[in-house]
C-alpha positions in Angstrom: 0.0 0.0 0.0 1.3 3.4 -0.9 -0.9 5.6 1.2 -0.1 5.9 4.9 -3.1 5.9 7.2 -2.9 8.2 10.2 -4.5 7.1 13.4 -5.5 9.4 16.2 -6.1 7.5 19.5 -7.9 9.9 21.8 -8.4 8.6 25.3 -11.1 10.6 27.2 -10.4 10.8 30.9 -13.3 12.2 32.8 -15.0 12.0 36.1 -17.8 14.2 37.6 -17.3 16.7 40.4 -17.9 14.3 43.3 -17.9 17.0 46.0 -20.1 20.0 46.5 -17.7 22.3 48.1 -13.9 22.9 48.4 -13.7 21.5 52.0 -16.0 18.5 51.6 -14.7 15.1 51.0 -15.4 13.4 47.6 -18.5 11.2 47.7 -17.1 8.6 45.3 -13.5 7.2 45.0 -13.3 6.8 41.2 -10.8 9.6 40.5 -8.4 8.2 43.1 -8.9 4.6 42.0 -8.7 5.2 38.3 -5.7 7.4 38.9 -3.7 4.4 40.3 -5.1 2.1 37.7 -5.3 4.0 34.4 -4.2 7.6 34.1 -0.5 7.2 34.5 0.3 3.7 33.3 -1.4 4.5 29.9 1.3 7.1 29.5 4.4 5.2 30.6 3.4 2.3 28.5 4.3 4.5 25.5 8.0 4.2 26.3 8.1 0.7 24.8 7.1 2.1 21.4 9.3 4.8 19.9 7.4 7.1 17.6 4.0 6.3 19.2 1.8 9.4 19.5 -1.3 9.5 21.6 -4.0 12.1 22.5 -5.5 12.4 26.0 -8.5 14.5 26.8 -8.6 15.5 30.5 -11.7 17.1 31.9 -10.8 20.0 34.2 -12.7 18.8 37.3 -10.8 15.5 37.0 -7.5 17.5 36.9 -8.7 19.5 40.0 -9.4 16.3 41.8 -6.1 14.6 40.9 -4.3 17.7 42.2 -6.4 17.8 45.4 -5.8 14.1 46.2 -2.1 14.3 45.4 -1.0 17.6 46.8 -3.8 18.7 49.2 -4.5 15.5 51.0 -8.1 15.3 49.9 -10.2 12.3 50.9 -13.2 10.4 49.6 -15.6 8.4 51.8 -13.8 5.2 50.9 -10.2 6.5 51.7 -11.4 8.0 54.9 -12.8 4.7 56.0 -9.6 2.9 54.9 -7.5 4.9 57.4 -10.0 4.6 60.2 -9.2 2.2 63.0 -11.6 -0.8 62.8 -12.6 -0.4 66.4 -14.0 3.1 65.6 -16.2 1.8 62.8 -19.9 1.9 63.6 -22.8 -0.2 62.2 -23.4 2.2 59.3 -19.7 2.3 58.3 -19.4 -1.6 58.5 -22.5 -1.9 56.3 -21.0 0.5 53.8 -17.8 -1.5 53.7 -19.6 -4.8 53.1 -21.8 -3.2 50.4 -19.1 -1.2 48.5 -15.6 -2.5 49.1 -16.1 -5.3 46.6 -16.9 -2.7 43.8 -14.4 -4.0 41.2 -14.3 -6.5 38.4 -14.7 -9.8 40.2 -12.8 -12.0 37.7 -9.8 -9.8 37.1 -9.5 -7.8 40.3 -11.2 -9.5 43.2 -10.6 -13.1 42.3 -7.0 -12.3 41.4 -6.2 -12.3 45.1 -7.1 -15.6 46.8 -7.6 -14.0 50.2 -9.9 -11.3 48.7 -11.9 -14.0 46.9 -12.5 -15.8 50.2 -13.8 -12.7 51.7 -16.0 -12.1 48.7 -17.4 -15.6 48.8 -18.2 -15.2 52.5 -19.9 -11.8 51.9 -22.2 -13.3 49.3 -22.6 -16.8 50.8 -26.1 -16.1 52.0 -28.7 -13.3 51.9 -28.9 -12.7 55.6 -25.1 -12.2 56.2 -24.6 -9.5 58.7 -22.0 -7.1 60.0 -21.4 -9.2 63.0 -20.4 -12.2 60.9 -17.1 -10.5 60.1 -14.1 -10.0 62.4 -12.2 -6.8 62.9 -9.3 -8.3 60.9 -11.6 -9.2 58.1 -12.9 -5.6 57.9 -9.3 -4.4 57.8 -8.4 -7.0 55.0 -11.5 -6.1 52.9 -10.5 -2.4 52.9 -6.8 -3.2 52.1 -7.6 -5.7 49.3 -10.1 -3.3 47.8 -7.4 -0.5 47.5 -4.7 -3.0 46.4 -6.9 -4.5 43.7 -7.3 -1.1 42.0 -3.5 -0.5 41.8 -2.2 -1.3 38.3 0.4 -4.2 38.3 2.8 -1.7 36.8 3.2 0.0 40.2 4.3 -3.0 42.1 7.8 -1.8 41.4 7.2 0.5 44.3 8.6 -1.5 47.2 5.8 -0.8 49.7 3.1 -1.7 47.2 4.9 -4.9 46.3 5.4 -5.7 50.0 1.7 -5.3 50.7 0.7 -7.3 47.5 2.9 -10.2 48.8 0.7 -10.5 52.0 -1.3 -13.3 50.3 -3.1 -14.2 53.6 -4.1 -10.7 54.4 -3.8 -9.8 58.0 -3.4 -6.1 57.1 -2.8 -3.6 59.9 -4.0 0.0 60.2 -0.5 1.1 59.3 -0.7 -1.0 56.1 -3.9 0.7 55.1 -2.5 4.1 55.8 0.6 3.2 53.8 -1.6 2.1 50.9 -3.4 5.4 50.7 -0.1 7.2 50.9 1.3 5.1 48.0 -1.8 6.0 46.0 -1.1 9.6 46.7 2.5 9.1 45.5 1.1 7.9 42.1 -1.4 10.7 42.0 1.4 13.3 42.5 3.2 12.0 39.4 0.2 12.3 37.0 0.1 16.0 36.1 3.9 16.4 35.8 4.2 13.3 33.6 1.5 14.5 31.3 3.2 17.8 31.0 6.6 16.1 30.3 5.2 13.9 27.6 3.4 16.8 26.1 6.5 18.9 26.0 8.4 16.1 24.4 5.8 15.9 21.6 4.7 12.4 22.5 1.1 13.3 23.4 -1.4 16.1 22.8 -3.7 17.1 25.7 -7.1 18.5 24.9 -9.9 19.4 27.3 -13.6 19.7 27.8 -16.0 22.3 29.2 -15.0 22.8 32.8 -17.8 20.8 34.6 -18.5 18.6 31.6 -22.0 20.1 30.7 -23.9 19.5 27.5 -22.6 22.7 25.9 -25.3 23.1 23.2 -28.0 23.1 25.8 -26.3 25.9 27.8 -25.8 27.9 24.6 -29.4 27.5 23.5 -31.9 25.2 25.2 -34.1 25.2 22.2 -31.5 23.2 20.3 -32.8 20.1 22.0 -36.0 20.4 20.1 -34.3 21.3 16.9 -32.4 18.0 17.0 -35.4 16.0 18.2 -38.9 17.3 17.6 -40.3 14.9 20.2 -38.3 16.7 23.0 -39.9 19.5 25.0 -37.0 21.5 26.6 -37.6 23.0 30.0 -38.3 26.8 30.2 -35.4 28.5 31.8 -35.7 32.2 32.5 -32.0 33.0 32.8 -29.7 33.1 29.7 -27.1 30.4 30.1 -25.1 31.4 27.0 -22.5 33.3 29.0 -22.2 30.2 31.3 -21.4 28.2 28.2 -18.6 30.6 27.3 -17.4 30.5 30.8 -17.2 26.7 30.9 -14.9 26.7 27.8 -12.8 29.7 28.7 -12.2 28.4 32.2 -11.1 25.1 30.9 -8.7 26.6 28.5 -7.3 29.0 31.1 -6.9 26.3 33.7 -5.0 24.0 31.3 -2.7 26.7 30.2 -1.8 27.4 33.8 -1.4 23.7 34.6 0.4 22.4 31.5 2.1 25.5 30.2 0.3 25.4 26.9 -3.1 26.4 25.8 -5.1 23.4 24.4 -5.7 23.4 20.7 -8.6 20.9 21.0 -11.9 20.7 22.8 -13.8 17.4 23.4 -17.4 18.5 23.7 -19.3 16.6 26.4 -21.1 13.6 24.8 -19.8 14.8 21.4 -22.7 17.3 21.3 -22.1 20.2 18.9 -24.2 23.0 17.5 -23.8 26.2 15.5 -23.7 28.3 18.6 -21.1 26.1 20.4 -18.9 26.0 17.3 -19.0 29.8 17.3 -18.0 29.9 21.0 -15.0 27.6 20.2 -14.0 29.8 17.3 -14.2 33.0 19.3 -11.9 31.4 22.0 -9.3 30.4 19.5 -9.9 26.6 19.6 -8.3 24.9 16.6 -10.2 21.6 16.6 -13.0 19.6 18.1 -14.4 16.1 17.8 -17.8 14.6 17.3 -19.3 11.2 16.5 -20.0 9.5 13.2 -23.7 9.8 13.9 -23.5 13.6 13.9 -21.6 13.4 10.6 -24.3 11.1 9.2 -27.0 13.6 10.0 -24.9 16.5 8.5 -24.3 14.5 5.3 -27.9 13.2 5.4 -26.8 9.6 4.8 -25.7 6.6 6.7 -22.3 4.9 6.7 -22.9 1.4 5.3 -21.2 -1.5 7.2 -21.1 -5.2 6.5 -22.3 -7.9 9.0 -18.9 -7.7 10.8 -19.1 -3.9 11.2 -16.5 -3.1 8.5 -17.1 0.2 6.8 -17.9 -0.2 3.2 -16.7 3.3 2.2 -14.7 4.9 5.0 -13.6 8.0 3.0 -16.0 10.6 4.5 -15.2 9.5 8.0 -11.5 9.5 7.6 -10.6 13.1 7.0 -11.0 16.4 8.8 -13.6 19.0 8.0 -13.4 22.8 8.4 -16.2 24.9 9.9 -15.9 28.6 9.1 -19.2 30.5 9.2 -17.5 33.7 8.5 -14.9 33.3 11.3 -11.5 31.7 11.7 -11.8 28.1 10.6 -12.0 25.3 13.2 -11.3 21.7 12.2 -13.7 18.9 13.1 -12.9 15.2 13.2 -15.3 12.4 13.7 -14.7 9.1 15.5 -15.6 5.7 14.1 -18.3 4.6 16.5 -17.7 0.8 16.1 -14.2 0.9 17.6 -15.2 2.2 21.0 -17.8 -0.5 21.3 -15.4 -3.2 20.3 -12.7 -2.1 22.7 -15.1 -1.3 25.5 -17.5 -4.2 25.4 -16.6 -6.9 23.0 -12.8 -7.4 23.2 -12.8 -8.0 27.0 -14.5 -11.3 26.3 -11.7 -12.5 24.1 -8.1 -13.4 24.2 -6.3 -9.9 24.3 -3.8 -10.8 21.6 -6.4 -12.1 19.3 -8.6 -9.0 20.0 -5.7 -6.7 19.2 -5.1 -8.5 15.9 -8.7 -8.2 15.0 -8.7 -4.5 15.6 -5.5 -4.2 13.5 -7.2 -6.2 10.7 -10.1 -3.7 10.8 -7.7 -0.8 10.5 -5.9 -2.4 7.6 -9.3 -3.0 5.9 -10.0 0.7 6.1 -6.5 1.6 4.8 -7.0 -0.8 1.8 -10.4 0.8 1.0 -8.8 4.3 1.1 -6.1 3.4 -1.5 -8.2 4.8 -4.4 -9.5 7.9 -2.5 -8.7 11.3 -3.9 -6.8 12.5 -0.9 -3.2 11.9 0.1 -3.8 12.1 3.8 -6.4 10.2 5.9 -7.2 10.1 9.6 -8.9 7.3 11.4 -10.1 8.6 14.8 -10.4 6.0 17.6 -11.8 8.1 20.5 -13.4 6.7 23.6 -13.5 6.5 27.4 -9.9 5.9 28.5 -10.5 4.6 32.0 -13.6 2.4 32.5 -13.1 -0.6 30.3 -9.6 -1.8 31.3 -10.7 -3.5 34.5 -12.6 -5.9 32.3 -9.4 -7.0 30.6 -6.8 -9.3 32.2 -3.8 -7.3 33.6 -5.8 -4.1 33.2 -5.6 -4.2 29.4 -1.8 -4.1 29.2 -1.5 -7.1 26.9 -4.2 -5.8 24.5 -2.8 -2.3 24.2 0.8 -3.4 23.9 0.0 -5.9 21.2 -2.1 -3.3 19.3 0.5 -0.5 19.6 3.2 -2.9 18.6 1.3 -4.0 15.4 0.7 -0.4 14.4 4.2 0.8 15.3 5.9 -1.9 13.2 3.6 -1.3 10.1 5.3 1.3 7.8 1.9 2.0 6.3 0.4 3.2 9.6 1.3 6.0 11.9 -0.2 7.3 15.1 -0.5 11.1 15.3 -1.5 13.9 17.6 -4.6 15.6 16.2 -2.8 19.0 16.0 0.2 17.3 14.3 -2.1 15.8 11.7 -3.9 19.1 11.1 -0.5 20.9 10.7 0.4 18.2 8.1 -2.8 18.9 6.2 -2.2 22.6 6.4 1.3 22.1 5.0 -0.1 19.8 2.3 -2.7 22.5 1.4 0.0 25.3 1.1 0.0 26.1 -2.6 3.8 25.9 -3.0 5.9 23.5 -5.1 9.7 23.8 -5.1 11.3 23.2 -8.5 14.4 21.2 -8.1 16.1 22.3 -11.3 19.7 22.5 -10.3 22.3 23.9 -12.7 25.9 23.5 -11.6 26.3 27.3 -11.3 23.4 27.3 -8.7 25.4 25.0 -6.4 27.7 26.6 -3.9 31.4 26.2 -4.4 32.0 24.2 -1.2 29.5 21.5 -2.2 31.0 21.2 -5.7 34.5 21.1 -4.2 33.5 18.2 -1.8 31.9 16.3 -4.6 34.9 16.7 -7.0 37.3 15.8 -4.3 35.6 12.4 -4.0 34.7 11.7 -7.6 36.8 14.1 -9.6 35.5 16.6 -12.2 33.4 13.9 -13.8 29.8 13.3 -14.5 29.7 11.3 -11.2 31.1 14.3 -9.4 28.5 16.7 -10.9 25.7 14.2 -10.0 27.0 14.0 -6.4 27.0 17.8 -6.1 23.5 17.9 -7.4 22.3 15.3 -5.0 23.9 16.9 -1.9 22.5 20.3 -3.0 19.0 18.9 -3.4 19.1 17.1 -0.1 20.0 20.3 1.8 17.2 22.2 0.0 14.6 19.5 0.8 15.7 19.2 4.4 15.3 23.0 4.9 11.8 23.3 3.3 10.0 20.0 3.6 8.0 21.0 6.6 6.7 24.1 4.8 5.6 22.6 1.4 3.5 19.8 0.1 5.4 19.1 -3.2 8.6 19.3 -5.3 9.1 19.3 -9.0 12.4 18.0 -10.3 13.0 18.9 -14.0 14.5 15.8 -15.5 16.5 17.6 -18.2 18.7 19.2 -15.5 19.7 15.7 -14.6 19.8 14.0 -18.0 22.6 16.4 -19.1 24.9 14.6 -16.8 24.1 11.2 -18.4 23.4 8.1 -16.3 25.0 9.5 -13.1 22.6 12.5 -13.5 19.6 10.2 -13.8 20.8 8.3 -10.7 20.8 11.6 -8.9 17.3 12.3 -10.1 16.1 8.9 -8.8 17.8 9.5 -5.4 16.1 12.9 -5.2 12.7 11.4 -6.0 13.1 8.7 -3.4 14.4 11.1 -0.7 11.5 13.5 -1.3 9.0 10.7 -0.9 10.7 9.7 2.3 10.0 13.2 3.5 6.3 12.7 2.7 6.4 15.2 -0.3 4.4 14.8 -3.4 6.8 14.5 -6.4 5.9 16.0 -9.7 8.2 14.6 -12.3 8.7 17.5 -14.8 9.4 15.2 -17.8 7.1 16.8 -20.5 6.7 13.6 -22.3 4.3 13.1 -25.1 4.2 10.4 -27.8 1.7 7.8 -29.1 0.8 4.2 -28.5 3.4 2.0 -26.9 5.9 4.8 -26.6 3.6 7.0 -24.5 2.6 3.9 -22.5 6.3 3.1 -21.8 6.9 6.7 -20.6 3.9 6.4 -18.3 5.0 3.1 -16.9 8.6 4.2 -16.4 7.7 7.3 -14.5 4.3 6.6 -12.8 3.7 2.8 -13.0 5.3 -0.6 -12.6 7.2 -2.6 -15.2 7.0 -6.4 -15.2 10.3 -8.2 -15.2 9.7 -11.9 -15.3 7.6 -12.8 -12.3 8.3 -9.5 -10.5 7.1 -6.0 -10.8 9.2 -2.8 -10.3 8.5 0.9 -10.1 10.9 2.9 -12.2 11.3 6.5 -11.2 8.0 6.3 -9.2 7.0 10.0 -9.2 3.4 10.9 -8.0 2.6 13.2 -11.0 4.2 13.9 -14.3 4.0 16.7 -16.8 2.8 15.8 -20.3 2.9 17.5 -23.6 -0.5 17.1 -25.3 0.6 18.1 -28.9 0.0 14.6 -30.2 -3.6 14.6 -28.9 -5.5 11.9 -27.1 -3.3 9.1 -28.4 -0.4 10.6 -26.4 -2.3 11.4 -23.2 -4.7 8.4 -22.6 -1.9 5.9 -22.0 -0.8 8.2 -19.1 -4.3 8.5 -17.8 -4.7 4.7 -17.9 -1.5 4.2 -15.8 -2.6 7.0 -13.4 -5.9 5.4 -12.8 -4.3 2.0 -12.1 -1.6 3.5 -9.7 -3.8 6.3 -8.2 -1.5 9.0 -9.6 -1.9 12.1 -11.7 -0.8 14.4 -14.5 -0.2 18.0 -15.3 -0.8 18.7 -19.0 0.8 21.7 -20.7 -2.0 24.2 -21.6 -0.4 27.7 -21.5 3.3 27.8 -20.6 5.2 30.7 -19.1 8.0 31.1 -21.7 8.0 34.3 -23.8 7.5 32.5 -27.2 4.7 30.3 -26.0 2.3 32.5 -28.0 3.8 31.5 -31.3 1.5 28.4 -31.3 -0.5 28.4 -28.1 -2.1 31.8 -28.8 -3.0 31.1 -32.5 -6.7 31.5 -33.2 -8.7 28.4 -34.2 -12.3 29.0 -35.1 -12.0 32.4 -33.3 -10.5 31.0 -30.1 -6.8 30.7 -29.0 -5.4 27.2 -29.1 -4.8 27.1 -25.3 -8.5 27.4 -24.7 -9.2 24.4 -26.9 -6.5 22.5 -25.1 -7.9 23.6 -21.7 -11.3 22.3 -22.6 -9.8 19.0 -23.7 -7.9 18.7 -20.4 -11.2 19.2 -18.5 -12.8 16.5 -20.7 -9.9 14.1 -20.0 -10.1 14.8 -16.4 -13.7 13.7 -16.1 -12.5 10.1 -16.4 -10.1 10.4 -13.4 -11.9 12.4 -10.7 -10.8 12.9 -7.1 -12.6 14.8 -4.3 -13.8 17.8 -6.2 -10.8 18.0 -8.5 -9.5 15.8 -11.2 -6.2 13.9 -11.1 -5.6 15.3 -14.6 -4.3 18.9 -14.0 -3.1 21.7 -16.2 0.1 23.8 -16.5 -0.7 27.5 -16.9 2.1 30.1 -16.5 1.9 32.8 -13.8 3.1 35.3 -16.4 -0.2 35.3 -18.1 -2.8 36.1 -15.3 -5.6 37.2 -17.6 -5.3 34.0 -19.6 -5.3 32.1 -16.3 -8.6 33.8 -15.4 -10.2 32.5 -18.6 -8.8 29.0 -18.2 -9.9 28.8 -14.6 -13.5 29.2 -15.8 -13.0 26.6 -18.5 -11.5 24.1 -16.1 -13.4 24.5 -12.8 -12.5 21.0 -11.6 -8.9 21.0 -12.8 -5.9 21.5 -10.5 -3.6 24.1 -12.1 0.2 23.9 -11.8 1.4 27.5 -12.1 5.1 28.0 -13.1 6.7 31.3 -13.6 6.6 32.7 -10.1 9.5 34.8 -9.0 12.4 34.6 -11.4 10.0 34.8 -14.4 8.1 37.7 -13.0 5.0 36.2 -11.5 3.8 37.5 -8.1 1.0 36.7 -5.6 -1.3 39.3 -7.0 -1.0 37.8 -10.4 -2.1 34.4 -9.2 -5.5 34.9 -7.5 -7.5 34.0 -10.6 -5.8 30.7 -10.9 -7.5 29.7 -7.6 -11.2 28.9 -7.2 -13.3 30.9 -4.8 -12.5 28.4 -2.0 -8.8 29.3 -2.3 -8.1 25.9 -3.7 -7.4 24.5 -7.1 -3.9 25.7 -7.8 -0.3 25.1 -6.8 2.5 27.5 -7.6 6.0 26.5 -8.7 9.2 28.5 -8.1 12.5 26.9 -9.1 15.6 29.1 -9.1 13.8 31.8 -7.0 14.0 29.3 -4.2 16.9 26.9 -4.8 19.2 29.8 -5.8 17.7 32.3 -3.4 21.1 32.9 -1.7 22.3 34.6 -5.0 19.5 37.2 -4.7 20.1 40.5 -3.1 17.1 40.0 -0.8 18.8 37.0 0.8 22.4 37.9 0.4 22.8 38.1 4.2 22.5 34.3 4.5 25.7 33.9 2.4 26.7 30.9 0.3 27.3 28.6 3.3 23.8 29.0 4.5 22.1 28.6 1.1 19.5 26.2 2.4 18.4 28.8 5.1 18.0 31.3 2.3 15.8 28.9 0.4 13.7 28.3 3.5 13.1 32.0 3.9 12.3 32.4 0.3 9.6 29.7 0.7 8.2 31.5 3.7 8.1 34.8 1.8 6.4 33.1 -1.1 3.7 31.6 1.1 3.1 35.0 2.7 2.9 36.7 -0.7 0.4 34.2 -2.1 -1.7 34.0 1.1 -1.9 37.7 1.4 -3.0 38.0 -2.2 -5.7 35.4 -1.7 -6.9 37.1 1.5 -7.0 40.4 -0.3 -9.3 38.9 -2.9 -12.0 38.2 -0.3 
């Protein structure tokens, strides 16, 4: 498979506000218990998998509670009882212990400790069991085992926890129970600093939710309940809760910035509920992304996602990419989770062998990847988002074997990658930047020190020239690859150096693809029949050699000369459809003499218009998402002609050469783009790769030629973006 599938795991960590005031103890123990079982070990597990990226959504009231437990000595009813001498327990307290201190998964947590199981069996041995049937020691042991059972096995490296776990017969003392609670606080104190550390290292992204986890659309506008479901009659509330909705989001963002040193980019709306008003709130507060459920997307698209009897998506495309919500404001990205995965992980897989379950999930991911191979987009995002705390107690060893197997399978698969949501969106943003760097190196573009190094190794030979070109290209790519989506090496600049030059061309293509760049092979081929087909196979397809198949140059796109008509173009289109690749066909080129033929009138219209219409016609046979894989080359030096051609080719992506060195500027380019700001990509060759020779970038000097190229790309992006913004 050629297309890499990005996977965003988003583990949603949330608990309600279990106390009513700052001085009151927590009514329930779940923050404390999940803290020692889930919140931290899911982080440190990542250390086994270099390159693994995860996302964690932390609800503010949960973070508050973790801090209060860890640093302020907060208690819940359960922990308070745990450190109470048994002789001080009254009837009510003993009843509570018998009724609630077995609240854990029986099979994986209670029965895991033989002494705890015996106490469980005694507690449920008959209906009329009473508080007097248990000895003081048994009450002490029940409380100790309850707290021990919730501590993840990972933390038995702590000597005291390990020591207490080894007391297989029980006989826990009051001091043991006090030590247990203190060991739990020790783990709790590590949680927030560890999340910040992993965030700062780029391993995870932390998002948040409205502060107290309310259903935000109902706060913003209670009438939205009826708009979504006509059978609902919302309560009449006199006060306006819109400002409270704003407060819930702003308070969450502010708190996280104070706690983690970085303002969250993402908001997980409670229950994945969204509305026009809540999206506006998020936009106004600078939120970059949010998440919802596939059911919401189905309603928005007014169709259902079809699945087979196993729950496999038949067409995952719409679910596997991000959307932008604008509404006249700064855009905010929306991603949608696949609803089947949480159900599988949460409810189905705990009933199966964890290794087999992980492999089943991996197979489902690969099925989605396979079905996306022929999609129109280069980047796809599978969002697996769910509760990150409540299901693991239903797995053996707290889900460790399942998660480690799953992460291992994904991490070892070169076709899959785990991503932070913001990282993925930045990648998309880069991919959408309308810039392509033309890698057209002449020897006189290459700094002397690079030439000298190459000639010292290979002599003043074709091999030496090819090595200089390769080292020059590599430096340019390294300095610009995070800013651009594509490069365009012009093969003639390499062919002039014979076979060594073509080897440098191939090395350049391969290296650019390693950097996740789209490669446009500027080959300008065009012939008929088998010759055209051979060109297409050599640059875009696979050639059969005996029983094996090989990719030749393996570019993603190629430029084609249409002078020989359909016979010369269709073999390229056939290969492109088979390989999911594309073309850019010469329509109106940027060179001064292009008008000698391209501007000639035929039946009252210039030839380039006829060619443009034909390109649009060819493209109908190889469509992507809104645009065809058959694009056009239209020079930036002819903006008025570009305006005409844009109307003739509304679904055609236009490659625009001639920026910079040939005189094209951002203001000349606006008509090459559609009204949505898409539909064109602008090439600059020597204006970027030889930027250090220009007066504007002379300060960088020859040694820092790559830095000059990077700055030239930044300036080009700003110029084009400014021109497009000015058009609005």
